[in-house]
C-alpha positions in Angstrom: 13.2 25.9 -9.3 13.2 22.7 -10.4 14.3 21.8 -14.3 11.4 20.7 -17.0 11.6 17.5 -18.4 11.5 17.5 -22.7 9.0 15.9 -23.9 5.5 14.7 -23.8 4.0 13.5 -20.0 2.8 9.9 -20.7 -1.0 8.9 -20.2 -1.1 8.6 -16.3 -3.7 5.6 -16.7 -1.4 3.9 -19.0 2.4 4.4 -17.3 5.4 2.6 -18.5 7.1 -0.1 -16.9 9.4 0.7 -14.8 10.6 4.3 -14.0 7.8 7.2 -15.4 10.0 9.4 -16.3 12.7 7.0 -18.7 10.7 7.8 -22.3 12.2 11.7 -21.5 15.4 11.0 -19.1 18.7 12.3 -20.6 20.1 9.8 -18.2 17.7 6.5 -18.5 19.4 3.4 -18.7 18.4 -0.1 -18.7 17.8 -0.5 -15.3 15.2 2.0 -15.7 12.7 -0.8 -17.0 12.8 -1.6 -13.7 10.5 0.7 -10.7 13.3 2.0 -8.5 12.5 2.3 -4.8 12.9 5.0 -2.6 16.8 5.9 -1.5 18.4 8.7 0.4 19.4 11.2 -1.8 22.2 12.7 0.4 23.1 14.0 4.0 19.2 14.9 4.9 15.7 13.9 4.6 15.7 14.1 0.9 14.8 10.7 -0.9 14.7 9.8 -4.4 13.3 7.1 -7.1 16.1 7.0 -9.4 18.3 4.4 -10.7 20.8 7.5 -11.8 19.6 10.5 -9.2 23.5 12.2 -9.7 23.9 12.3 -13.3 23.7 15.6 -15.4 22.3 16.9 -18.0 24.8 17.6 -20.4 24.2 20.9 -22.0 24.6 21.6 -25.6 
């Protein structure tokens, strides 16, 4: 199961520039204002479109 992302889903007809998740992402950084390309996500066929795919949420 995928973890839920907090916050409100953006209007799909007016997505923010860059990564569509950056307004709600715990790992968002300055590169997130640019749209990431698909990149390998490990040693299999998975891919991610994220500048910071290995960061994990800090649970409080």
